[in-house]
N, C-alpha and C positions, 0 to 999 in steps of 0.2 A: 308330115307325119307328126304325131304328138310325141313328145319326149316323156320319159318316165317322170312321174310326179305331176302330170297334167299340165305341163308348161304349154303355152299356146302363143303363137305369134300375133302381133297386132294386125288387124285387118288393113287392107289397102283401100284407100278412099279415092275415087275418081268421079269427077262431076257430081259430087254430093251423094254418090252411091257407094255403099260398103261392099267389098269383096273379101271373102274369108276362106280359110282352109275348108275343104269339103264342097265348095261351090264348083259349078261346072265351068268349063272353058268358055262356053257361049255367054254365060253371065259376065265373065271377066271381059270378053271382047265387047260386049254391049256397054259395060260401064266405062272401060278404060280405052277402048279402041285398039288399033293395031299397035304392037310393041315397037320400040325403037330397034331392037335386035331380037333374034330368036335362034334357037339351036335345038336339035333333037339328037338323041342317041338311044341305043338299044341296051337297056340294063338287064343283065342276066338274071334269070329266075333259078334259084337253086331247086333242083329236082332230085329225087332219089334215083339211084342207079336202076336200070332195067335188069331183068334176070340175065345172068351171065350165060353166054352161048359161046362155045368154042374158046374158053379161056377167060378173058377179061370182061368186066361189066361194061355196058354201053351207057353213056350219059346223054340224055336228050339235049339238044341245043335249042333252048328256048329263051326268049327275052320279051320284055315289054318296052314299048316306046315311051321315053320320058322327054318332055319338052321343057325348055327353060326360056322364059320370055322376060326381056329386060325393058323396064319402063323408066325413061328419063323424065322425071316429073317437074323439071325446070329449076330455076334458081331458088335456093333456099330449101329445097326438098332433097332428101336422099333418094338415090336410084333404088328401084325395087326390082328384085328378081323373083319371078313366080315360077315354081316348078309344078308341072302338070303330069299326072300319071293316070292312064286309063280314063282320060276326059275330066278328071277332077283335080282341083288344086290341092297339092299335098304339102306345100310350104311357101311362105312368103318371107324373103330376106331383104334387109335394107342396108344401104351404104356399103361399108367394107365387108360386111357379112355376105354381100352379093358376089364377092370376088372369090369365094371358096371353091375348091375343086368339086366336080360332080361326084355324087354318091351313087 
């Protein structure tokens, strides 16, 4: 995701192909191949409460799957962690930034 002020991560380059935020997962896999490691989790989506029935409001339990793919790009290169949400790259982090907690 883009931060306030229009900050943008550097694209990931694999095999001479540039992969950037907004690109699809298939383009990433075509350019960079399978990741060294991968993980997925269900990130909650904030929803307004449904109309109250019999007392307290009901909150729907919804989430969207977020994938994190780690690419070890070899000696002399920082590892890259690519976060994918709804089939699109939402962030690319390098090196120690790749060690941050999931959001």
